[in-house]
C-alpha positions in Angstrom: 99.9 52.8 41.0 100.1 49.4 39.3 100.9 46.0 40.7 104.5 46.2 39.6 105.1 49.5 41.4 103.6 48.1 44.5 105.9 45.1 44.4 108.9 47.4 43.9 107.9 49.4 47.0 107.3 46.3 49.0 110.7 44.8 47.9 112.5 48.0 48.8 110.9 48.1 52.3 111.8 44.4 52.9 115.4 45.1 51.9 115.5 48.2 54.2 114.1 46.2 57.1 116.7 43.4 56.5 119.5 46.0 56.5 118.3 47.4 59.8 118.1 44.0 61.4 121.6 43.1 60.2 122.9 46.5 61.5 121.3 45.9 64.9 122.8 42.4 65.2 126.2 43.4 64.1 126.6 46.7 65.9 125.1 45.5 69.2 126.7 42.0 69.0 123.3 40.4 69.5 123.4 36.6 70.0 120.7 36.0 67.4 120.4 36.0 63.6 118.8 39.0 61.9 116.0 36.8 60.5 114.9 36.1 64.1 113.9 39.7 64.6 110.3 40.4 63.7 109.8 43.8 62.0 107.2 44.8 64.6 109.0 43.3 67.6 109.7 46.0 70.3 113.4 46.9 70.4 113.4 47.8 74.1 111.7 46.2 77.1 110.3 42.7 76.5 111.3 42.7 72.8 115.0 42.6 72.0 115.6 43.9 75.6 117.9 46.7 74.5 118.7 49.4 77.0 119.4 53.1 77.0 123.1 52.6 76.3 122.1 50.7 73.2 120.2 53.7 72.0 123.4 55.6 71.5 124.9 52.8 69.5 121.8 52.5 67.4 121.8 56.2 66.7 125.5 56.1 65.7 125.0 53.0 63.5 122.0 54.5 61.7 124.0 57.6 60.9 126.9 55.6 59.5 124.7 53.1 57.6 121.9 55.2 56.3 123.2 58.8 56.6 120.2 59.7 58.7 120.7 61.7 61.8 118.6 60.8 64.9 118.9 61.8 68.5 117.9 59.9 71.6 115.0 62.5 71.8 113.5 60.7 68.8 112.5 57.8 71.1 109.3 57.0 69.2 111.3 55.8 66.2 113.1 53.1 68.3 109.9 51.2 68.9 110.5 48.5 66.2 112.4 47.9 63.0 109.3 49.1 61.1 109.3 52.4 63.0 113.0 52.9 62.3 112.4 52.1 58.6 109.6 54.6 58.5 111.8 57.3 59.9 114.8 56.4 57.6 112.5 56.6 54.6 111.0 59.9 55.8 114.4 61.5 56.3 116.2 60.1 53.3 
């Protein structure tokens, strides 16, 4: 893999993370800007402080936005934006 390929992969991942952040802010009506969310920041608990009801909204938004079907049983993927992006890439 050459440098140009690596840059394309990194750019695609950056764009995916940005789309996820925008989706979270818009769908959950978060009072922050997407750029304020760190890609490794926990989504629940001390991170964005999402709760179990938010999980259902996130699952629905991911289905609509990315055509990837998750369930609330896939809790490990809700750890951060990066974990969501990993799962979206793996299932796309």
